[in-house]
C-alpha positions as a Markdown table, in Angstrom:
| # | Residue | x | y | z |
|---|---|---|---|---|
| 1 | Met | 53.5 | 2.7 | 3.7 |
| 2 | Asn | 54.6 | -0.7 | 2.7 |
| 3 | Arg | 53.0 | -2.8 | 0.0 |
| 4 | Thr | 51.1 | -5.1 | 2.6 |
| 5 | Thr | 49.6 | -2.1 | 4.3 |
| 6 | Met | 48.5 | -0.6 | 0.9 |
| 7 | Thr | 46.9 | -3.9 | -0.1 |
| 8 | Thr | 45.1 | -4.2 | 3.2 |
| 9 | Asn | 43.8 | -0.6 | 2.9 |
| 10 | Lys | 42.6 | -1.3 | -0.6 |
| 11 | Ser | 40.8 | -4.5 | 0.5 |
| 12 | Tyr | 39.2 | -2.7 | 3.4 |
| 13 | Arg | 37.9 | 0.1 | 1.0 |
| 14 | Ile | 36.5 | -2.5 | -1.4 |
| 15 | Leu | 34.8 | -4.3 | 1.5 |
| 16 | Ile | 33.3 | -1.0 | 2.8 |
| 17 | Ala | 32.1 | -0.1 | -0.7 |
| 18 | Ala | 30.5 | -3.5 | -1.1 |
| 19 | Val | 28.7 | -3.1 | 2.2 |
| 20 | Val | 27.4 | 0.4 | 1.3 |
| 21 | Ile | 26.2 | -0.8 | -2.1 |
| 22 | Ala | 24.4 | -3.8 | -0.5 |
| 23 | Ala | 22.8 | -1.5 | 2.1 |
| 24 | Ala | 21.6 | 0.9 | -0.6 |
| 25 | Ile | 20.1 | -1.9 | -2.7 |
| 26 | Thr | 18.3 | -3.3 | 0.4 |
| 27 | Ala | 17.0 | 0.2 | 1.3 |
| 28 | Ile | 15.7 | 0.7 | -2.2 |
| 29 | Lys | 14.0 | -2.7 | -2.2 |
| 30 | Leu | 12.4 | -2.1 | 1.2 |
| 31 | Tyr | 11.2 | 1.3 | 0.1 |
| 32 | Trp | 9.6 | -0.1 | -3.0 |
| 33 | Arg | 8.1 | -3.0 | -1.1 |
| 34 | Phe | 6.5 | -0.7 | 1.5 |
| 35 | Asn | 5.6 | 2.3 | -0.6 |
| 36 | Ser | 4.7 | 1.1 | -4.1 |
| 37 | Arg | 1.4 | -0.6 | -3.2 |
| 38 | Pro | -1.8 | 0.8 | -1.7 |
| 39 | Lys | -1.6 | 0.5 | 2.1 |
| 40 | Asp | -5.4 | 0.3 | 2.4 |
| 41 | Gln | -5.1 | -3.3 | 1.2 |
| 42 | Leu | -3.1 | -4.3 | 4.2 |
| 43 | Ser | -4.5 | -7.1 | 6.3 |
| 44 | Tyr | -3.3 | -10.0 | 8.5 |
| 45 | Ala | -3.9 | -13.7 | 9.0 |
| 46 | Cys | -2.9 | -15.6 | 12.1 |
| 47 | Phe | -1.8 | -19.2 | 12.1 |
| 48 | Ser | -0.9 | -21.9 | 14.6 |
| 49 | Thr | 2.7 | -23.1 | 14.7 |
| 50 | Gly | 4.3 | -25.9 | 16.7 |
| 51 | Glu | 5.6 | -23.2 | 19.1 |
| 52 | Gly | 2.5 | -21.0 | 19.5 |
| 53 | Trp | 1.0 | -18.5 | 17.1 |
| 54 | Gly | 2.3 | -16.4 | 14.2 |
| 55 | Tyr | 0.9 | -14.1 | 11.6 |
| 56 | Asp | 1.2 | -13.0 | 8.0 |
| 57 | Ile | 0.9 | -9.3 | 6.9 |
| 58 | Leu | -0.8 | -9.3 | 3.5 |
| 59 | Ile | -1.2 | -6.8 | 0.7 |
| 60 | Gly | -4.2 | -8.1 | -1.1 |
| 61 | Asp | -3.4 | -11.9 | -1.3 |
| 62 | Lys | 0.4 | -11.6 | -1.3 |
| 63 | Val | 2.4 | -12.1 | 1.9 |
| 64 | Leu | 4.5 | -9.0 | 2.8 |
| 65 | Ile | 5.7 | -10.2 | 6.2 |
| 66 | His | 5.7 | -13.8 | 7.5 |
| 67 | Gln | 6.2 | -13.8 | 11.3 |
| 68 | Ser | 6.2 | -17.2 | 12.8 |
| 69 | Leu | 8.2 | -16.4 | 15.9 |
| 70 | Asn | 7.6 | -13.8 | 18.6 |
| 71 | Pro | 10.5 | -11.4 | 18.3 |
| 72 | His | 9.8 | -10.1 | 21.9 |
| 73 | Val | 10.9 | -13.3 | 23.7 |
| 74 | Ala | 14.1 | -15.2 | 23.7 |
| 75 | Gly | 14.2 | -18.5 | 21.9 |
| 76 | Arg | 12.3 | -19.9 | 19.0 |
| 77 | Lys | 8.8 | -19.5 | 20.3 |
| 78 | Gly | 5.6 | -18.2 | 18.7 |
| 79 | Phe | 3.1 | -15.9 | 20.3 |
| 80 | Ala | 1.5 | -17.4 | 23.4 |
| 81 | Thr | -2.1 | -16.7 | 22.1 |
| 82 | Lys | -3.8 | -15.9 | 18.9 |
| 83 | Gln | -4.8 | -12.5 | 20.4 |
| 84 | Ala | -1.2 | -11.6 | 21.1 |
| 85 | Ala | -0.3 | -12.4 | 17.5 |
| 86 | Glu | -3.2 | -10.3 | 16.3 |
| 87 | Ala | -2.2 | -7.4 | 18.5 |
| 88 | Asp | 1.4 | -7.5 | 17.1 |
| 89 | Ala | 0.1 | -7.7 | 13.5 |
| 90 | Arg | -2.2 | -4.7 | 14.0 |
| 91 | Ile | 0.8 | -2.6 | 15.3 |
| 92 | Val | 2.9 | -3.6 | 12.3 |
| 93 | Ile | 0.1 | -2.6 | 9.9 |
| 94 | Gly | -0.3 | 0.7 | 11.7 |
| 95 | Asn | 3.5 | 1.4 | 11.4 |
| 96 | Ile | 3.5 | 0.5 | 7.7 |
| 97 | Lys | 0.5 | 2.8 | 7.1 |
| 98 | Leu | 2.3 | 5.6 | 8.8 |
| 99 | Gly | 5.3 | 5.1 | 6.6 |
| 100 | Glu | 7.4 | 3.7 | 9.4 |
| 101 | Thr | 9.4 | 0.5 | 9.5 |
| 102 | Pro | 7.5 | -2.4 | 11.1 |
| 103 | Val | 9.7 | -2.3 | 14.2 |
| 104 | Phe | 8.3 | -1.9 | 17.7 |
| 105 | Asn | 9.4 | 0.7 | 20.3 |
| 106 | Ala | 8.9 | 0.0 | 24.0 |
| 107 | His | 5.6 | 2.0 | 24.2 |
| 108 | Gln | 4.1 | -0.1 | 21.3 |
| 109 | Met | 5.1 | -3.3 | 22.9 |
| 110 | Gln | 3.2 | -2.4 | 26.1 |
| 111 | Arg | 0.1 | -1.6 | 24.1 |
| 112 | Thr | -0.1 | -4.9 | 22.2 |
| 113 | Thr | -2.6 | -6.5 | 24.6 |
| 114 | Thr | -4.9 | -3.4 | 24.7 |
| 115 | Leu | -5.5 | -2.8 | 21.0 |
| 116 | Pro | -9.0 | -3.5 | 19.6 |
| 117 | Ala | -9.6 | -6.2 | 16.9 |
| 118 | His | -9.7 | -5.0 | 13.3 |
């Protein structure tokens, strides 16, 4: 191996190590954020935006998640209705209470309009 290849390999290894460390720190912070507080204090609050509706997921009076855009549609649009934002928020709270990440699978996205109010 020549000197340039060795330098490139060393730089690549340093970059990989930095990414792994950053991912580990992020995972630890997320774990603490979702698991260190009582989940029975979870609630949501909907709000109107210029592009529709959004919601906040709260633990007590502190915002855990601020969702002003609908992640299920392309573009920078909020939820079409307050009820749609509420349904999304209820699924996120359910996922957190189950110890899962607040990410939707296809089945949960189909259920958002059929969930009862909290």
